[in-house]
C-alpha positions, -999 to +999 in steps of 0.1 A: -638+352-363-618+381-352-599+375-318-596+403-291-561+409-298-569+418-335-592+441-325-571+459-300-546+461-326-572+478-349-583+503-323-546+509-314-538+517-351-567+543-353-557+560-324-519+560-331-528+578-366-549+605-348-582+591-357-612+581-335-627+547-329-659+559-343-643+572-375-642+534-389-665+507-393-656+471-396-676+442-412-664+406-412-674+381-435-669+345-426-659+322-456-683+293-461-673+259-449-675+227-469-677+191-452-668+184-419-639+180-398-609+204-386-606+237-410-591+270-404-617+295-400-611+322-427-630+351-444-625+388-448-626+422-431-638+451-447-628+486-430-646+516-441-637+552-430-667+570-420-652+604-426-645+600-463-661+567-475-625+550-482-627+513-476-604+483-480-611+444-475-582+422-462-581+385-457-587+374-422-586+341-403-560+317-389-526+331-399-538+363-413-521+397-408-546+422-415-540+443-386-506+450-397-518+454-431-545+480-421-517+497-398-497+501-429-524+514-451-531+541-425-493+552-424-495+555-462-528+576-462-550+548-479-579+559-457-570+598-457-559+618-428-575+623-396-581+657-402-601+651-434 
């Protein structure tokens, strides 16, 4: 469900805020689809900071902005500080 650019943005944000890549765990959950035909792939991404257990879930998929929301949350200290 996640594109390469989304993952790159995720890891870039982590590094920009002084964390290490392995400080975080990313889990994706695809929404179930109903019927057949053309539809947008959507779901959620849950990101957990292994250093302190803080986590947040973001809407993901076509048209989502979860990488920038995650970046803003890091900047606001939602996941704590890299030195925590």
